[in-house]
C-alpha positions in Angstrom: 167.1 -298.7 127.7 168.5 -297.3 124.2 165.9 -296.1 121.5 166.0 -298.6 118.7 166.6 -297.3 115.6 167.1 -298.5 112.0 170.6 -299.6 112.6 169.7 -301.4 115.5 167.5 -303.9 113.5 170.5 -304.5 111.3 173.1 -305.5 114.2 170.1 -307.9 115.5 170.0 -309.5 112.1 173.7 -309.8 111.8 173.7 -311.3 115.6 170.9 -314.0 114.4 168.2 -312.1 117.3 165.1 -312.1 116.1 163.0 -309.0 115.9 159.7 -308.4 117.6 157.2 -305.7 115.7 153.8 -305.4 116.6 151.1 -302.8 115.4 149.6 -300.3 117.4 147.2 -297.3 116.6 146.8 -295.1 119.7 148.9 -294.0 122.7 147.9 -296.2 125.4 148.5 -299.3 123.5 151.6 -298.3 122.5 152.8 -297.6 126.0 151.7 -301.1 126.8 153.7 -303.1 124.1 156.6 -300.5 124.3 157.3 -301.1 127.7 156.2 -304.8 127.1 159.7 -304.9 124.9 158.5 -304.5 121.2 161.7 -303.4 118.9 159.0 -302.0 116.1 155.9 -300.4 116.4 154.1 -300.4 112.9 151.3 -297.7 112.5 149.6 -300.0 110.0 146.9 -299.3 107.5 145.5 -302.2 109.2 143.8 -299.7 111.1 140.9 -299.5 108.4 140.0 -302.9 109.5 140.2 -303.4 113.3 139.5 -299.8 114.0 137.1 -298.4 111.5 135.5 -301.5 110.9 136.2 -301.6 106.8 136.4 -305.1 104.8 140.1 -303.7 103.5 142.6 -301.0 104.5 141.9 -299.0 100.8 139.9 -296.4 102.6 142.7 -295.1 104.9 143.5 -291.7 104.4 147.1 -289.8 104.5 145.3 -287.6 107.2 144.1 -290.6 109.5 147.4 -292.1 109.2 149.2 -289.1 110.3 146.6 -288.7 113.4 147.2 -292.5 114.4 151.2 -291.9 114.0 151.2 -288.8 116.3 149.4 -290.7 119.1 151.4 -294.0 118.7 154.8 -291.9 118.9 153.6 -289.7 121.7 152.9 -293.1 123.6 156.6 -294.6 122.7 159.8 -294.1 124.8 161.9 -297.0 123.3 160.5 -298.8 120.0 161.3 -297.9 116.5 157.9 -296.5 115.0 157.2 -297.2 111.3 154.1 -295.9 110.0 152.4 -297.1 106.5 151.9 -294.9 103.2 148.3 -295.6 102.6 147.0 -296.6 99.4 147.1 -294.0 96.7 149.8 -292.0 98.9 152.8 -292.9 96.9 151.4 -295.1 93.7 150.6 -291.7 91.5 154.0 -290.0 91.5 157.4 -290.2 93.2 157.1 -286.1 94.3 153.5 -287.2 95.8 155.3 -290.1 97.3 158.0 -288.1 99.0 155.7 -285.6 100.2 153.6 -288.2 102.1 156.4 -289.9 103.3 157.6 -286.7 104.9 153.9 -285.4 106.5 154.6 -289.1 108.4 158.2 -288.1 109.4 157.2 -284.4 109.9 153.4 -284.5 111.5 153.4 -287.9 112.8 156.7 -288.2 114.3 157.4 -291.4 113.0 161.4 -292.7 112.5 160.2 -294.5 109.2 158.0 -295.1 106.4 156.6 -298.8 105.2 155.0 -299.2 101.5 154.2 -302.3 99.6 155.4 -303.5 96.3 158.2 -304.5 94.3 160.6 -303.5 91.8 157.9 -301.1 90.2 158.5 -299.1 93.1 162.0 -299.3 93.2 162.6 -295.6 91.9 160.0 -294.8 94.7 162.1 -295.6 97.8 164.9 -294.3 96.5 163.4 -290.9 96.3 161.9 -291.5 99.7 165.6 -292.6 101.1 167.0 -290.0 99.6 165.3 -287.5 101.2 166.6 -289.1 104.5 163.5 -291.0 105.2 164.1 -294.7 105.8 162.2 -297.2 104.1 160.7 -300.6 105.2 159.5 -303.0 102.3 156.5 -305.0 102.2 156.2 -308.1 99.7 154.0 -311.0 99.4 150.2 -310.9 100.4 150.0 -307.0 100.1 146.9 -306.0 101.4 146.4 -302.7 99.4 146.4 -305.3 96.1 143.6 -307.4 97.2 141.4 -306.9 94.3 144.6 -307.1 92.1 145.4 -310.8 93.7 141.5 -311.7 94.0 141.6 -311.8 97.7 143.7 -312.2 100.8 145.5 -315.4 99.2 149.1 -316.6 100.1 151.3 -315.4 97.4 154.4 -317.1 96.0 153.3 -320.7 95.5 153.9 -321.0 92.1 157.4 -321.1 90.8 156.9 -318.1 88.4 155.3 -315.8 91.4 158.2 -317.0 93.6 161.0 -316.1 91.3 159.3 -312.8 90.8 158.8 -312.1 94.7 162.7 -313.0 95.1 163.9 -310.4 92.5 161.4 -307.8 93.9 163.5 -308.4 97.7 166.7 -307.9 95.8 165.4 -304.5 93.6 163.8 -303.2 97.0 167.3 -304.0 99.1 169.5 -302.0 96.3 166.8 -299.2 96.2 167.6 -298.7 99.8 165.0 -300.5 102.1 166.8 -301.1 105.5 164.0 -304.1 105.9 161.2 -305.6 104.5 157.9 -307.5 105.7 156.9 -310.7 103.7 153.5 -311.6 104.5 151.6 -314.9 103.6 154.3 -316.5 101.4 155.6 -320.3 101.7 158.1 -320.8 104.6 160.9 -322.4 101.8 160.8 -318.7 99.8 160.7 -316.4 102.9 164.1 -318.7 103.9 165.5 -318.4 100.5 165.0 -314.4 100.6 166.3 -314.0 104.0 169.3 -315.8 103.6 169.9 -313.8 100.2 169.5 -310.2 101.7 171.6 -308.1 104.2 168.8 -306.3 105.7 166.2 -308.1 108.1 163.1 -309.6 107.2 159.8 -309.6 109.3 157.6 -312.3 108.4 153.7 -312.4 109.1 152.5 -315.9 107.6 155.7 -316.6 106.4 157.3 -318.9 108.4 159.9 -319.5 111.1 163.1 -318.3 108.9 162.5 -314.8 109.1 164.8 -312.5 111.0 161.4 -311.3 113.3 157.6 -311.7 113.0 155.2 -309.0 113.7 151.1 -309.5 114.5 148.2 -306.9 114.7 147.9 -306.2 118.2 144.3 -306.8 118.1 145.1 -310.5 117.0 147.7 -310.7 119.4 145.6 -309.9 122.1 142.5 -312.2 121.3 140.3 -309.1 120.4 139.1 -310.2 117.3 137.4 -313.8 118.3 135.8 -314.1 114.7 139.3 -313.5 112.6 141.2 -317.3 113.1 143.8 -317.2 110.1 146.2 -320.0 110.3 149.3 -317.6 110.9 147.9 -315.7 114.0 148.3 -317.1 117.5 146.3 -315.1 120.3 148.2 -314.6 123.4 145.5 -313.8 125.5 141.9 -313.7 125.3 141.3 -310.4 125.6 137.6 -310.2 124.0 136.6 -312.2 126.8 138.4 -310.2 129.7 137.3 -306.9 128.5 133.5 -308.2 127.7 133.6 -309.5 131.6 134.8 -306.6 133.0 131.8 -304.5 130.9 129.2 -307.0 132.2 130.2 -306.9 135.6 130.5 -302.9 135.8 126.8 -302.8 134.2 125.3 -305.3 136.7 127.2 -303.6 139.4 125.6 -300.2 138.2 122.1 -301.7 137.6 122.4 -303.3 141.3 123.4 -300.0 143.1 126.7 -302.0 144.1 128.7 -299.3 142.2 129.8 -296.4 143.1 130.2 -297.2 146.6 131.9 -295.0 149.4 135.1 -296.0 148.3 134.7 -294.8 145.2 132.8 -291.2 146.1 134.2 -288.0 147.0 133.0 -287.2 150.7 133.5 -283.7 152.4 133.7 -283.1 156.0 132.6 -279.7 155.7 129.4 -279.6 153.8 126.2 -278.7 155.0 122.7 -279.0 153.8 121.2 -275.6 152.9 117.5 -275.1 153.0 115.5 -276.4 150.3 117.9 -278.8 149.7 120.3 -277.3 148.1 124.0 -278.0 149.5 127.2 -276.0 150.0 130.3 -275.7 151.9 130.2 -274.1 156.0 132.3 -271.8 155.2 134.4 -269.6 152.5 137.7 -271.5 152.2 138.5 -275.2 152.0 140.7 -277.1 154.5 143.6 -278.5 154.4 143.8 -282.2 152.9 140.8 -281.4 151.1 140.5 -284.1 148.2 141.2 -283.3 144.5 140.1 -284.9 141.1 142.5 -283.5 138.8 144.4 -282.7 136.5 141.6 -284.2 134.4 142.5 -284.5 130.9 144.9 -281.9 131.3 142.3 -279.5 133.1 144.0 -278.0 136.2 142.0 -278.1 139.2 
């Protein structure tokens, strides 16, 4: 399949085809999601919560985003990869924002960056785009503004707030954003924004009218049973599956059922030496000798 680009996403909107986007934080998950058919993989600063166990995304650093972006891009063949600019990596100044966006592209290997905020960051978006780095916007419930919002609450329910989010969407499109995430807004507002824009909208908790949908992969796979927001649909019981596999491994290990001969290496040329030591019966290996590797890049 052809590599997905920002131009692919615009064509999907024009054709009325929905865009499938999901977060990824490492090479293994990236490979699974990429082979399953994801259009976009987002290396989200949500890793601060689902990977690191923090209460918010705020502690995530640029170095950590670069590290995880590099891992995801290594595991991706087809999907477009976008990386989040974390808290305070773009808010302080426009030059700093451009430098950090450049780091995610040059060091992390992503194809674009995403930042939160509206018209107040239009100049920042335009500067990053002038540096030949595509930008995805993010409006509505913006997790980096959790303290300002007073928690993770739906945005745009009153007319004044809805009008501001609508104006912000227009401003971000004018500034050069190629797509826009709408998070935690009423579906009517998401519909109006989507219909007014030429660029695609990707919804999370924004209803059915967006041009695409995004979920955190840990939520999609059902890996956090305690997290049950209205907008999340679990497509698997990953927590139960993995816990069950681990319990079986522990039980088999303690009973001696694992490892068995099928999962053990054997040698037809080994003899026991005096004193309990063992060694090969000759100085050279026989043909057909079983090899382990390469393991983790170490040749054998």
